[in-house]
C-alpha positions in Angstrom: 93.8 101.1 80.8 96.2 98.3 79.9 99.1 97.9 82.2 97.6 100.0 85.0 96.5 98.0 88.1 93.0 98.4 89.5 92.2 97.7 93.2 88.9 96.5 94.5 87.9 96.4 98.2 86.1 93.1 99.0 85.9 90.5 101.7 86.5 86.7 101.8 84.4 84.3 103.8 85.7 80.8 103.6 84.5 78.4 106.2 85.4 80.1 109.5 87.9 82.5 107.9 86.9 86.1 107.3 89.2 88.7 105.7 88.7 92.2 104.5 90.9 92.5 101.4 92.1 94.6 98.5 92.3 92.7 95.2 94.8 93.9 92.7 93.8 93.3 89.1 95.3 93.9 85.6 93.1 93.8 82.5 90.3 92.4 84.7 92.4 89.5 86.0 93.0 89.3 89.8 96.7 88.9 90.5 97.2 89.6 94.2 95.1 89.7 97.4 96.3 91.8 100.3 94.7 92.5 103.6 92.7 95.8 103.8 94.5 98.0 106.3 91.4 100.1 106.6 89.5 97.2 108.2 88.9 97.7 111.9 88.4 93.9 112.3 91.4 92.4 110.5 93.7 95.5 110.4 95.3 94.4 107.1 95.8 90.8 108.1 94.9 87.8 105.9 95.2 84.1 106.1 97.1 81.7 103.9 93.7 80.6 102.4 92.8 84.2 101.6 96.2 84.7 99.9 95.8 81.5 97.9 92.2 82.2 96.9 93.5 84.4 94.1 94.1 81.2 92.2 90.3 80.4 92.1 89.2 83.9 91.0 90.1 83.7 87.3 89.3 81.3 84.5 90.6 82.1 81.1 87.7 80.2 79.6 85.1 82.1 81.5 82.0 83.5 79.8 82.6 87.2 79.4 79.1 88.4 78.4 75.5 87.5 79.3 74.4 84.5 77.3 71.6 82.0 76.9 71.4 78.5 75.4 69.8 78.5 72.0 69.7 75.2 70.1 72.3 73.7 72.4 74.8 76.5 72.0 75.5 79.7 73.9 74.3 82.9 72.3 75.3 86.4 73.5 72.4 88.6 74.7 72.3 92.0 76.3 71.9 92.6 80.0 68.5 94.2 79.5 67.4 91.2 77.5 68.6 88.8 80.2 66.9 90.8 82.9 63.6 90.7 81.0 63.8 86.9 80.4 64.7 86.1 84.0 62.0 88.4 85.4 59.4 86.9 83.0 60.4 83.3 84.0 60.5 84.1 87.7 57.0 85.6 87.5 55.5 82.5 85.9 57.3 79.9 88.0 55.7 78.5 91.2 58.6 76.5 92.6 61.7 78.6 93.0 64.6 77.2 95.1 67.8 78.9 96.2 70.5 76.4 97.2 73.5 77.9 99.0 76.1 77.1 101.6 75.9 78.7 105.0 75.6 82.5 104.5 77.3 84.7 107.1 76.8 88.0 105.2 73.9 90.1 106.5 73.7 91.8 103.1 73.3 88.5 101.2 70.8 87.3 103.8 68.7 90.4 103.4 68.9 90.1 99.6 67.5 86.6 99.8 64.8 87.7 102.2 63.7 90.4 99.8 63.7 88.0 96.9 61.5 85.6 98.9 59.1 88.4 99.7 58.9 89.3 96.0 58.5 85.6 94.9 56.6 83.9 97.8 57.0 80.4 96.5 60.7 80.6 97.0 62.4 78.3 99.4 66.0 78.9 100.5 67.9 75.7 101.2 71.3 76.0 103.0 73.6 73.1 102.6 77.2 72.5 103.5 79.0 69.3 102.4 81.2 69.5 105.5 79.9 70.8 108.8 82.0 73.7 110.1 81.0 72.7 113.6 83.9 70.3 113.6 86.3 73.2 113.6 84.9 75.2 116.5 
């Protein structure tokens, strides 16, 4: 509903920073990040990086619907169409690569492991442009 704020519980992992947060949005646009007081780890605290990360969460030029490239241009398609095309392409591809930064989330790690089981040719490559070991 326009003008009514929505709040989403989430977490931010940025380098060595971790914060459990509540993200305040209006009309789908994130406008404020606060610490989540329900977190037993951070107890509502955040870092300056977490507070500033709201600036990187929204792009007015973002793609708002699923789309595919047809003749060099983006064409809207439905989510079921996209799922069907992606599933079909993954089933017929023998060299799948997932490239990511270091993943600390057990949920994301498990999702990647399950993906690799379903598509055995998959290799997960973890790469960080800057080693976080310098900060510890």
